[in-house]
N, C-alpha and C positions, 0 to 999 in steps of 0.2 A: 820363682825357678828360672834361670838362664837358660835360653833354648841349647847351648852345649851340653847341660845336663840332661836334656830332653833327647837330642843325637846321640849320645854317647852309648846308651843300651840298644839302640838300633842299628848302629856301626860294628859295634861288641861282636854279634854273632856273624856278619859278615867277616870280620878279619878272622876267627876260628877258623869258616867254612876253609876261607881258603889257602889259609896254614897246613890244615889236614891232607886237603886234594894234593897239594904239593908234596907231603908227605908218603901219603899212603898209595894214591894213584890208582886205587882198587875200587871195583862197583859198589864193595862193602862199606868203602872207606866214603863213597859219595851217598851213602843214604845214610851211614850216622852223620855227615856232615849237613844232610837235610835236617834230620830230626835235631840236630844242634840249633840250625838257625833256627827251624819252627820253634824250639824254647825257647831263645833267644827272643824272638819277635813278640812272643807271649808274654815273656818276663817284661820287656820294655813298654809294651801297652798294658800291661795292668798296675806299673808305677807310674806311667803317666797318666793313665786316668784317673789313680787313686789321689793323685796331688791334683787333679785339676779338681775333681768332684771337692776334694778339702776346702781350695780356697773360692769356690762356686758358694760352698755352704756359707762360708766366713762371709762375703761379698752380699750372701740374700741377709745373714743377719743383721748387715751394717745397714743393709737399703730397708728392710722393714724398720728397724728403730730410727732412720732420720724419716721417716714415713709417719711414725709414733713421737715425731717430737726431740729426740736425742740428737746431742748436737756434736761434735769432734767425729774425725776418721780414723780409720786404726792406721798404725803406720806399718806400712810393706814391709814381709817379711824379708829377709835375703833371697828365698828358693822362691819366691812369688814368680807365676808366670807373666811374661812381659803382655801377652794378651788380655789376662784377668786385671792385671793393673790399668792397662788403656779402657777397659769396660768399668773398671771401678772408677777412675776419673772422669770419663762421660758422663758417671750417673750424680757424682758430685757438683758437678757443672749444670747438670739439670735441677738437680736440685737449690743448689746459688740462685740459678734465676726464677726459679719456681719463689722460695722466698722470698726473695727483691718484688715481685709481683703482687705475690700474698699481701705483702707489706704496703706497697702503694694502697691496693684497695681497700684493705683496713684504715690505710690515714683517709680515703676518699670517702667511707662509709661514715667514719665518725664529720667528717666535716660536714658531708650532708647531713647527719643527725642533728650537728650543731647547730647548720642553719636555720633548715625546717622547728626546731624547738625555740630557734629565736625569734622565728616570727607570730606577731600579733595575731594574724588569720591563722584561724584551724584549716588542715590539710588533711585528710586521707587519702589512701592509696586501696584499689581493689583489686580483685583479681578479675578471671574473663566471668565468671559466675557473679559477681556485684558483691562479695564478700572481703571485708576490709582486712589488707595485709598490714598495713602499714599506718599510722598518724602521726602526728605531733602532739606536746603537750597542751597546745594551747585549744586544740581541739574537745581534750579533755575538761578544759577549764569550761569552756564553752555549753557542751552537752551533761556536764555530768552523770554518766550513763551509772544504771545501777549496777552495784558491784566492783564498780569503777574499771571494767572490760571492755574494751574497742573491737580488737582484734579479734576475727573471728565470726563478728557478727554480720548481719545482714542491713542495710539502710533502717529496713521497717523496725529493725528490732531497736534499732538507737531512736531516731525520729518516724513518730507516728505520720508522716505523708506519702500521701500515692505518688505525690507529682515529683518528690525526689527519688523516689525508688523507679519509676518510671525514665527520670533521666538518666540514671545509673546504667537502666536495663538499655537504653538506646546508645547509649556513649559506650559501653561494651561490645552490644551487638553490631550497631549501624554505623558507630564512628561518629556519631551527630553529639555538638555540644550543645547546652541548656543553660540558661540566665533567671534564676527564679528568687524569690522572696518567703522565707517562712516565719511564721509566729508561732514561737515556744511558748507554751503555758506553764504554770509554775508557784514556787514562792517567789522567782524574781523573771517576771515574763521578758524575753528578748525576742528582738527581729534579727532574721540573719538572711544577707544576701547570698547567694549562692552561685555559684558558674562550675556545673559539671563538664567535664570535657574526656576523650578518650586519650591513652597514654600516647600512641603512635611511633613512631618507627617500628612498625609491625611489633611493639607489645601488645599483649593481650591485657586488659582491664582498664579501667578507670580511675581519671585523678579528681579530686573537689575541693573546693578552695571557700572556706566560710568567712562570709565580713560580718561583725557585729555593729550593726547601724542603728542598733536602740535608741542611741544618744542622738542620733542624727535625725531620727524619725521625729523625737520628741521636740527636737529642734525645732524643726520643720512647721510641727503643728503647734509650737508656741508663736512662730512668726505669722502662721498664719491666721491665728487666732488673733494676735496682736493689730494683723490689720485690719481686720474685721470688726476689733471692737474700737480700732481710730474712727475707725469711717463711720459707724454708729456712731461714735459721742460726737462726732462731729459733725455729722447730719443734723442731729435734732437742732441745736444752736443756732444754725444755718437756716434751716429748716424755719424756724421760728422767726429770725432777723429779715430774713428775705420777705416772707410772707407778710409780717406787719408790715414793711417798709413797701410793698408794691399796695396793700391796701391806705398807706397813707399818699403814696402818689394815685391811687385811683380818686382821689377827692376828699378822705377823709383826715385828712390835713386842716381841713378849715373846721374839723367838730372839735367844738371847743371843749367838749368832755371827754370824748374818746380819744384826741391825739395824742394828749398830754400823757396818757396810760399808754399807748401803743409804745409811745418814745419811750417810757420808761422801762416797758418790758424789752425792747430792741437793745437798751443799755444796759440790761440785768442780763440777757444772755452774750452779750457781746463780753462783758465781762468773764461769764463762764468759760467762753470758748476763748478768751484770753489766759485762764488760770490753766484749763487745760493745755493748750501748749504750754505755757512756763512746766508744767506739769510733767510733761512729754521730754522737754530739753533738759530737765535736770533728773530726771530716769534715765538718760540716756547719755549723760555726762557722767555720771554713778557707774554704770554698767560698762564704761567706757575707757573708766579711770580718768578720765578729764580732770574729774576734781580733786585738786591736791587740798585733804587734810592738813592741817595744821595741830598738832596734838600738845596738848598744854593740860594746864591744872582750869578742871571748871567747876568754881563752887556751885552746886544743884540748887540751893536754895534759892540761888538769885536765877539762874537759868528759870527754873520754874514760876518763879513771880513774873518775870518779862513776860514769859509766853500764857500768862495766868491774865495779865492786864490785858493782852492783845483779844482774847474770847471772853471777858466778862460781862463787856456791852450785850454781848448775844445772849449771855447767860442769862441777867438781869433781865431782858428783853422778856426770857421765857419763864419768868422766876424762878430760876434756878438758884443756889447757893453753892459755891465752888471755895472750897477751904486746902490749906496747904497745910504739910504735917512732915517738913523738907528738915532736919537738922542745918543749922548755919555753919556746921564745920567738918559737912559731907561733902570731898571734893572729890570727882572723879578725874582721869587721865582723858581728853577728848579735844574735838574742835568745839569754839565756845557757839559759834553760829549753828552747825549739827546739833551739837546738843538740845538748842532752845527750838529747832526746827523740826527736831523730832516730837520735844514735849507737846508743841501748839498743834501738829498732827494728832494728838494723840487726845489732846484737850478739847481740840474743836472736833471731831468723831462721838467724844463722849456727849460733849453737851448740843451736837446734832441727833443725835440718836435719845436722848434721854426725855421722857414726857413734862412739859410744863409742871415745876413745881419740886421737879427732882434733885437731886444733890449729885457734886461730884467733888472727891478726893483724892490728893494727892499727897502721897508716903515715900519717904525717904528713909532709908538705913543701911547701914554696910552687914553684909552675910556673906559668911566664906570668903574672906579677902575681896571683895567685889562690891560697886558700888549698885543698890538697886531702888527704882525709883517705881512706883505703881500707881496708875491711875485708874480708879475705883467710881463707877457709875451705878446709878440706878436706872438705867433703861429698858430698852425692849430687849435684850442680849440676844443672842445668839444660839441656833440651833446645833448642837455636836457634830451632825453632819458635814458644816461648813467652817469647822474651827483649824481641819489642815489647809485650808484653802483661802483663808481671806487675806492672807500677804501676796497674793498674785495679782499682777497688773489686771486692772479692769474687773476683777471678780466681786460681785455685789451679791450680798446675803437675800433684802429683796429690790430686783431693780429698780421697779417702778416710784416705788418709797427713796430709795438710793435718788434716784434722777433730779424728784421732789423735791428734795433737800439741797442739790445743787452740788453734789460730791461729784468728782473726777472721776472715781475709783481708782488713785495711784497713789493716794496717800501713805497706806499700809506699807505701799510695795518699796517707796520711798525712804519710809522707818527702816525697812528691813536691810535696806542697801546701806543707808548711812550708818548702823551700828554695825555691821557687818565691815566697814571700811573700818571703824574707831575699835573694833577687833571687842565688839559687844553684840547680844542678842535680844530679842522682842519675844515674849509666851504670853498668850490669851488663855485665860480662864471665864468661860461665860454659862450662865444660865437664862433660857428664855423667861421674859416678864421679870425678872430678878437685878438682871446686871451684867457688866461685864469688867474686869480686871485685866487691865494691859500692862504687866512688867518687863520691865526694860533692864538690862545687866550691862554695866563698864566697869572698866579695870577702875582701879583705887589706887591714887596717887600714894607711889611710897615716900613714906618719909623720910623725910633728910637728915641724914648724919652728922650726929654732933659735932662739932667744931672740938677741934685739939690744939692745943698749945703750951 
């Protein structure tokens, strides 16, 4: 409502009073004028108050609708008070500012959530009492809690570890940071490195970052075991060579009976040392992918025959029989040298661990679209508890007997790596005192397309 519409009811009574006083100029006229003035003022007050109340009610409904998410502002009426219109404009401006700030906060929260869920490390945030109030997706994958719920849980309910619980409490109450390592048991055991810190910036609560170091710890153990095994394997021949060399230097060199035997032992141990070094270098090249295999068509009957000719003198020396049953047309896709080395290692082991008078058979076939070669012996066999580990470096079923027979402990590991490089695999079946069967699988050579013309 314009200002003149409000002032008119107030000025009208005064104008009427002035007219009456000028006309009547009597006390009764003055009293009447006062009554008229009072009535006019009351009328003007009622009109102004009613209009103001109506517009304030409209503004209240509009403001409440904005707070509840409604959009759009009512168009100002022709009689809207300037003061009410100004107040409505201020409210609309404040609403626009709050909406912009809320949108910015929402976008920031979405960005933070996307960053947290994109991290490989698990993260949780707790309140001042140590209860989890936020986490990312990686933490759920690491902990796999019962029921899938993490928010609202305490550390002890998620991970049964007093050290972690104490670290969270110290971060919440004392502002102390802690690093620790946890071992999670279960179907898939895991090792987690955890850093617990206070939130900081006067914020109550704590944050914890979980790194899965299971593979790292496994590799560290493999490295330590490898160094220990290599040291042990090298020490045995080196000790023998050094011992017999010192004996010869001490005067045994002139002993016509013992000197040749000692020289023979030194020579045999040096050959063993050379084989060990060569196998280590070969395995290192395979694992670092320095060996470039040339995949081509390999006739398995010919590769098996060459490997058999190499081990045959040793087999005949033990009275063993080695027989081949590989079809001449069985062709695999692989590296000729690598395939022959795989078969040679398997045959050498079969001859080595088969008692005198035993037999070793090599079978070949095409099964399920792959070339299959089986090396079967009637040897000592392997207990079931060892089968899952015999392809590990330096793993021995019977350490004393294996060393006496001259093995390096790397042959089967080399077999596994060579076959893996040729998109193949190796399996083993064995029974103690019955024998073992090592089976290798290689891709079958694709048949050549018929010529057209």
